[in-house]
C-alpha atoms as one frame of an Amber mdcrd trajectory, in Angstrom:
protein
  16.077  35.955   1.464  15.201  39.457   2.452  17.747  42.199   3.155  16.861
  43.387   6.719  19.501  45.995   7.525  21.829  48.282   5.748  24.725  46.945
   7.725  23.840  43.452   6.481  23.715  44.854   2.974  27.135  46.446   3.351
  28.554  43.147   4.675  26.972  41.195   1.806  28.431  43.622  -0.753  31.944
  43.122   0.639  31.731  39.309   0.249  29.462  38.981  -2.819  32.377  38.814
  -5.216  33.516  35.601  -3.561  30.116  34.001  -3.269  29.055  34.916  -6.803
  32.426  33.928  -8.303  31.711  30.306  -7.480  28.249  30.432  -9.037  29.590
  32.168 -12.176  32.400  29.705 -12.555  30.110  26.681 -12.275  27.303  28.032
 -14.472  29.317  30.024 -16.988  26.892  32.933 -16.746  26.052  35.903 -14.648
  23.427  35.266 -12.017  20.562  37.605 -10.968  18.802  37.668  -7.578  15.508
  35.820  -7.611  14.527  36.001  -3.951  11.966  38.338  -2.316  12.472  42.117
  -2.492  11.359  45.015  -0.382   8.458  47.103  -1.786   8.386  50.870  -1.598
   7.012  51.968   1.755   5.381  55.427   1.650   3.902  55.133   5.171   5.203
  57.387   7.933   6.937  59.668   5.400   6.965  62.875   7.373   8.788  65.108
   7.047   9.049  65.055   3.262  11.547  67.717   2.350  10.968  70.288  -0.384
  14.119  71.416  -2.163  15.134  75.023  -2.963  16.463  76.219  -6.310  20.121
  76.856  -6.568  20.606  77.668 -10.336  18.267  78.063 -13.309  18.510  78.442
 -17.090  20.184  75.091 -17.696  19.724  73.255 -20.984  18.276  69.768 -20.143
  20.688  69.105 -17.180  21.764  65.513 -16.644  24.663  64.186 -14.538  26.262
  66.351 -11.824  29.560  66.096  -9.947  31.505  68.372  -7.630  34.953  69.359
  -8.922  38.147  69.951  -6.998  37.243  73.679  -6.844  33.953  72.754  -5.133
  31.875  74.047  -8.040  29.105  71.749  -9.237  29.812  70.534 -12.766  26.690
  69.916 -14.852  26.364  67.815 -17.968  23.724  69.405 -20.212  21.711  67.848
 -23.060  21.834  71.008 -25.095  19.212  72.052 -27.575  19.599  69.420 -30.307
  19.748  70.653 -33.882  18.185  70.314 -37.372  20.584  67.982 -39.226  19.132
  64.746 -40.482  20.954  61.540 -41.548  17.872  59.634 -42.730  18.897  57.457
 -45.698  22.568  57.596 -44.830  22.711  55.069 -41.925  20.397  53.017 -39.642
  18.115  55.155 -37.597  16.442  54.867 -34.162  12.982  53.437 -34.825   9.857
  55.674 -34.555   8.326  57.107 -32.497  11.619  57.977 -30.688  13.572  58.393
 -33.987  14.617  59.571 -36.371  16.890  62.027 -34.523  17.982  65.526 -35.576
  21.524  66.595 -34.586  23.514  69.732 -33.925  26.385  71.053 -31.772  24.598
  72.830 -28.916  25.683  70.695 -25.945  27.702  72.087 -23.132  29.184  71.527
 -19.645  28.609  74.140 -16.994  30.033  74.762 -13.515  27.716  76.260 -10.910
  28.790  78.143  -7.872  26.391  76.690  -5.375  26.770  79.685  -2.988  25.612
  82.253  -5.594  24.020  80.174  -8.311  26.257  81.719 -10.929  26.783  79.536
 -13.982  30.026  79.345 -16.040  30.435  77.524 -19.359  33.279  75.050 -19.158
  32.944  73.423 -22.634  30.511  74.210 -25.449  29.528  73.199 -29.034  29.391
  69.565 -28.178  27.320  67.029 -30.180  23.626  67.241 -29.288  20.570  65.402
 -30.687  16.828  65.664 -30.324  14.310  62.861 -30.607  11.343  63.006 -32.996
   8.399  65.146 -31.939   6.329  61.983 -31.337   9.053  60.754 -28.978   8.883
  63.922 -26.862  11.521  66.034 -28.642  14.030  65.252 -25.856  17.524  66.608
 -26.300  20.759  64.824 -25.254  24.409  65.719 -25.459  26.644  65.284 -22.444
  25.113  62.564 -20.254  27.444  62.837 -17.283  30.760  64.120 -16.037  33.380
  62.762 -13.673  36.739  63.734 -12.201  39.582  61.276 -12.316  42.879  62.313
 -10.724  41.731  65.931 -10.957  40.939  65.799 -14.686  37.358  66.330 -16.000
  35.925  63.708 -18.273  32.566  63.846 -20.108  30.276  61.080 -21.348  29.026
  62.132 -24.798  25.681  60.627 -25.850  24.443  63.083 -28.519  26.759  61.995
 -31.323  26.730  59.346 -34.051  25.122  59.007 -37.466  21.970  57.484 -35.953
  21.646  60.702 -33.895  21.736  62.950 -36.894  25.427  63.719 -36.933  27.358
  61.844 -39.614  31.072  61.579 -39.069  30.815  61.767 -35.242  30.641  59.170
 -32.561  29.685  58.818 -28.931  32.698  58.954 -26.660  34.252  59.617 -23.356
  36.062  62.929 -23.700  38.910  64.493 -21.683  38.095  68.155 -21.077  41.072
  70.491 -20.840  41.216  73.548 -18.601  40.547  75.641 -21.731  37.368  73.678
 -22.528  38.695  71.554 -25.352  37.081  68.109 -25.597  39.312  65.300 -26.728
  37.778  61.890 -27.239  39.692  59.060 -25.595  37.456  56.190 -26.726  34.917
  55.604 -29.516  31.857  54.219 -27.678  29.803  53.970 -30.881  32.311  51.638
 -32.398  32.703  49.546 -29.214  28.979  49.026 -28.888  28.587  47.986 -32.496
  31.498  45.532 -32.336  30.320  44.005 -29.015  26.568  43.415 -29.125  24.760
  42.474 -25.936  22.955  39.130 -25.608  19.373  40.595 -25.561  19.130  43.925
 -27.406  15.668  45.432 -27.632  14.721  46.041 -31.318  11.709  48.223 -30.527
  13.803  51.191 -29.485  17.287  50.109 -30.520  19.989  52.828 -30.540  22.776
  51.973 -33.062  25.191  54.436 -31.352  23.972  53.786 -27.823  22.314  56.059
 -25.293  24.950  56.308 -22.451  23.798  57.648 -19.115  26.102  57.562 -16.087
  29.849  58.023 -15.560  31.642  57.208 -12.262  35.374  57.476 -11.446  36.769
  54.736  -9.278  40.380  53.853  -8.606  42.218  54.538 -11.894  39.295  54.119
 -14.317  35.882  55.404 -15.454  32.727  53.258 -15.365  29.935  54.017 -17.856
  26.349  52.733 -18.002  24.543  52.237 -21.294  20.729  51.843 -20.718  19.413
  50.981 -24.219  21.679  47.953 -24.832  21.950  47.304 -21.107  25.546  47.195
 -20.034  28.268  48.594 -17.712  31.675  49.259 -19.221  35.065  50.331 -17.854
  37.122  52.927 -19.685  40.833  53.667 -18.907  42.365  57.115 -19.371  44.529
  55.688 -22.177  41.411  54.683 -24.118  41.209  51.029 -23.191  37.628  49.754
 -22.782  35.950  46.517 -21.909  32.476  45.466 -20.704  32.258  44.301 -17.131
  28.607  43.240 -17.182  25.959  42.606 -19.818  22.789  43.458 -17.836  20.597
  42.255 -20.626  21.981  38.751 -20.413  20.230  37.977 -17.100  17.762  40.847
 -16.620  16.485  41.559 -20.149  15.592  45.152 -21.164  15.434  46.826 -17.728
  17.138  50.063 -18.785  20.039  50.456 -16.270  20.746  54.111 -15.450  22.253
  55.528 -12.177  25.537  54.202 -10.878  27.330  54.958  -7.567  30.443  53.598
  -5.845  29.614  51.349  -2.873  32.045  49.523  -0.533  34.506  48.767  -3.332
  31.698  47.778  -5.816  28.854  49.670  -7.443  25.147  50.301  -6.932  23.098
  50.330 -10.104  19.553  51.577 -10.554  17.206  51.024 -13.404  14.535  52.989
 -15.225  12.520  49.971 -16.344  10.239  49.911 -19.360   7.002  51.819 -19.376
   4.729  48.963 -20.238   1.381  48.349 -18.396   2.158  46.646 -15.038   5.626
  48.249 -14.684   4.732  50.318 -11.641   7.004  49.661  -8.678   9.195  47.249
 -10.674  12.430  49.242 -10.856  15.145  48.483  -8.280  18.780  48.416  -7.289
  21.557  46.003  -8.081  25.072  45.393  -6.876  27.707  45.268  -9.610  31.186
  44.040  -8.764  34.254  45.165 -10.639  34.541  41.575 -11.919  31.146  41.633
 -13.533  28.862  39.877 -11.073  25.336  41.304 -10.881  22.785  40.798  -8.061
  19.526  42.491  -7.399  19.139  43.666  -3.807  15.887  45.700  -3.774  12.822
  46.498  -5.827   9.683  48.474  -5.366  10.963  51.668  -7.123   9.881  53.701
 -10.163  11.953  55.213 -12.974  15.282  55.315 -11.061  17.737  57.810 -12.676
  20.177  58.327  -9.827  21.766  56.479  -6.897  23.797  57.987  -4.015  25.426
  56.716  -0.779  25.862  59.203   2.093  26.969  58.375   5.639  26.443  54.713
   4.831  22.837  55.203   3.720  21.528  54.396   0.263  19.330  56.850  -1.628
  17.519  56.394  -4.956  16.200  59.172  -7.258  12.842  58.435  -8.892  12.303
  60.646 -11.916   8.546  60.207 -11.659   6.195  57.977  -9.658   2.781  58.727
 -11.076   3.181  56.691 -14.249   0.578  54.174 -15.285   0.876  53.158 -18.922
  -0.450  54.204 -21.357  -0.818  57.549 -19.553   2.254  59.924 -19.780   4.643
  60.386 -16.817   3.404  62.885 -14.242   5.248  66.154 -13.607   6.213  67.071
 -10.000   6.000  63.395  -8.924   9.767  62.814  -8.737  11.149  61.747  -5.317
  14.255  60.794  -3.432  13.775  57.698  -1.271  16.120  56.166   1.323  16.670
  52.561   2.261  15.899  52.329   5.934  17.450  50.050   8.538  14.398  47.745
   8.479  14.744  47.207   4.729  11.890  49.520   3.636  12.101  52.567   1.489
  11.180  55.998   2.939  10.280  59.055   0.881  12.716  61.846   1.851  12.281
  64.518  -0.905   9.132  65.173  -2.948   7.844  67.545  -5.591  10.621  67.060
  -8.130   9.887  67.328 -11.862  11.637  64.781 -14.041  15.034  64.846 -12.157
  17.926  63.154 -13.794  20.790  62.860 -11.304  21.883  63.751  -7.754  25.072
  64.077  -5.650  25.908  65.010  -2.098  27.916  68.085  -1.148  29.035  69.570
   2.135  26.825  69.865   5.193  24.523  66.962   4.217  23.336  68.976   1.253
  21.860  66.881  -1.575  22.014  68.500  -5.008  19.654  67.368  -7.795  19.464
  68.177 -11.504  15.741  68.929 -11.905  13.590  69.463 -14.946  16.053  67.508
 -17.025  13.580  66.604 -19.727   9.942  66.926 -20.672   9.887  70.709 -20.226
   8.056  73.357 -22.294  11.413  74.980 -23.051  14.873  73.527 -23.318  16.276
  76.112 -20.876  13.939  75.327 -18.021  16.454  73.081 -16.312  17.603  73.792
 -12.756  19.766  72.612  -9.899  17.905  72.256  -6.621  19.169  71.190  -3.153
  17.886  69.988   0.161  19.631  69.453   3.466  19.230  65.803   4.551  18.931
  65.471   8.325  21.910  63.687   9.931  20.899  60.099  10.529  23.658  59.535
  13.040  25.189  56.661  11.055
C-alpha cells in the first residue's frame, strides 16, 4: 500500500485506531507498517527558501513553542558543567559518556518582532557528553503550554548525567521562573524498561526530546529507550507506546498533534546504510503505531500547517563513518502525490520547528555541534500559502 494523497492520509489517521485495535487485540502486540514507503524526492525543488535570523546568542536551543503572550519560548541545553559521578552510579557508555553535569540550563522567551531575549527560568540541570562524543550539552529538551501554564521537559539531570541527587522530570514553571517537578522521569524509565533497549549507548536516566500538550495531558518522547509517554498535570504517568518493541532502536524524536492522534519522526541510527531510512509514524492515544512514510534523514521535528505535513531534517549529508555535514539541514513537505519536497535549505543542525502567524515557520538552528555553546539561533521563513 502506498499513501497517495494527504487527504487519504488524514482519513486513514482518523480511522486507524479502529483498524489497528482489532490487529492489536488478536496479536497481543503493537503492529508496524511493512508496506511500501515514499522515498525523498528532491526533484523540482525550486524555490528552496533560505531563512532569516530572528534571535542569536542562544545556548544549544532545542524545542520551541509560542506562549499565550505570542512570545516564542525556547528550551535551551545550557552549557553543561564539570561535576562527575563516575564510580557512584551506572554511566552512559563511551564514547558518548561519561557525562559532566552542572546547573546552567535555562528557558528563554524571544520577542519575534525585535529578537529580544528574556530569561524565563535559569539554573536548571545541564549535562555535557564526553569530548569523544562531541561535547554536546543538554538541559531543557522542550517546552509546552497546557491550559496556559508553562511546562518544561528536563533531560540534563540524573546521576548518570553527572548530577547525583537529581532526576529528569517534567517541571511546572511558575510566572516567577520557579521550576517544580511534577513527575520523576528517571524513576519511571528505570522501573518500566522497554522491550529492546540498546546497550551500546544506553542512558540510565533517559534522553527525553519532545513535549506536546494535547487535551488535558502532556505527551513526551524518549529517543534512547524508544517510547512515548503521557504525563498528567497531577504527576500521573504511563507509557502509551514502546516504539522499540516493533521498530527496534530507531531513535524517535519529533512529535506533533495530528487529527486527534500524533505524528512521530525518528532520527535513526548513524550506521552505514542508514541514509534515507528515517521516517514518520502515526501514534494513536491508545498506543497503536504505524509507519506512514520513509525516505528521510535525521528527523528532529514534525509540524502540521494548513493540513500539510512538514519534517525537519537536522542534516542530510551524512554517510557513516563520516561526521554529519553542517548547513545540510532541511525542511521537507509531504506533497499531494505522496512525495517529499524540499522547502527550506541551508540549516545547520536544527533541532525543532513551529509555525507562527502569517505562515511563518520558526526553527531552532545551530542546536548542537557548534564551535561555541552560545552560537544557537532562531530563524524563520515564510512558507507560501498552499491554498489547502
